[in-house]
C-alpha positions in Angstrom: 0.0 0.0 0.0 1.5 3.4 -1.0 0.6 7.0 -1.9 0.8 7.5 -5.6 0.6 11.3 -6.0 -0.9 14.5 -4.7 -4.4 14.5 -6.2 -5.5 18.0 -5.4 -5.1 21.1 -3.2 -8.2 22.8 -1.9 -8.5 26.5 -0.8 -11.4 28.1 0.8 -12.1 31.6 -0.6 -14.5 34.5 -0.1 -14.9 35.5 -3.7 -15.0 32.6 -6.2 -15.3 34.7 -9.3 -12.4 37.0 -8.4 -10.3 33.9 -7.4 -11.1 32.2 -10.7 -10.2 35.3 -12.6 -6.7 35.2 -10.9 -6.0 31.5 -11.5 -7.4 31.5 -15.1 -6.0 34.9 -16.4 -3.0 35.6 -14.2 -1.6 32.1 -13.6 -3.2 30.8 -16.8 -4.5 27.6 -15.3 -6.9 25.5 -17.3 -10.5 25.3 -15.8 -11.8 21.8 -15.3 -15.4 20.5 -15.1 -16.7 20.4 -11.5 -19.6 18.3 -10.1 -22.8 20.1 -9.2 -22.0 20.5 -5.5 -24.5 22.6 -3.4 -21.8 25.2 -2.7 -19.9 27.6 -5.0 -16.5 26.7 -6.3 -14.3 25.8 -9.3 -11.6 23.4 -10.3 -8.3 24.0 -12.2 -5.6 21.8 -13.6 -2.2 22.0 -11.9 0.5 20.6 -14.2 -0.3 17.3 -15.8 -2.6 15.6 -13.4 -3.0 17.5 -10.1 -5.9 19.8 -9.5 -6.7 23.0 -7.6 -10.1 23.1 -6.0 -11.7 26.4 -5.1 -14.3 26.3 -2.4 -16.5 29.4 -1.9 -18.3 31.0 1.0 -15.3 31.6 3.3 -16.2 34.0 6.0 -13.2 33.7 8.3 -10.3 36.1 8.0 -7.1 34.8 6.4 -3.7 35.4 8.0 -1.3 35.4 5.1 2.4 35.0 5.4 5.1 33.6 3.0 5.9 30.8 5.5 2.2 30.1 6.3 -0.1 27.6 4.5 0.7 27.7 0.8 1.3 25.7 -2.3 4.1 26.2 -4.9 4.0 25.8 -8.7 7.1 24.8 -10.7 7.2 26.8 -13.9 9.1 26.5 -17.2 10.7 30.0 -17.3 10.8 32.0 -14.0 12.1 35.2 -15.7 9.1 35.1 -18.2 6.7 34.5 -15.4 8.1 37.4 -13.3 7.8 39.7 -16.4 4.2 38.5 -16.9 3.3 39.2 -13.3 4.9 42.6 -13.4 3.1 43.5 -16.7 -0.2 42.7 -14.8 1.0 44.7 -11.8 0.6 41.6 -9.6 2.5 41.7 -6.3 4.8 38.8 -5.8 7.5 37.8 -3.3 11.2 37.5 -4.4 11.8 34.1 -2.8 11.3 32.0 -6.0 14.7 32.5 -7.5 16.4 31.7 -4.2 14.5 28.4 -4.0 15.3 27.6 -7.7 19.0 28.2 -7.1 19.1 25.8 -4.2 17.5 23.0 -6.1 
């Protein structure tokens, strides 16, 4: 008996539409079909087989911090992605290259 892979990551959000806009248009993730659950949400493809599940109706505050709960995406060209985020005026944290250089 063994674990084969990470199947999906789920995040609880306040605004599903705004969150979907970010993942579809800024991070350019592909939307996936989602079952007709009785709560709002969306699914996106992460890489080849993993998924991101967006769950709506979050009412609690989020305490964000770079070392807090998060997930990381491996990209093909970090410089191109930085330029893309800059062109969209998306705030990002300069820890990505440091991690890439360690690996």
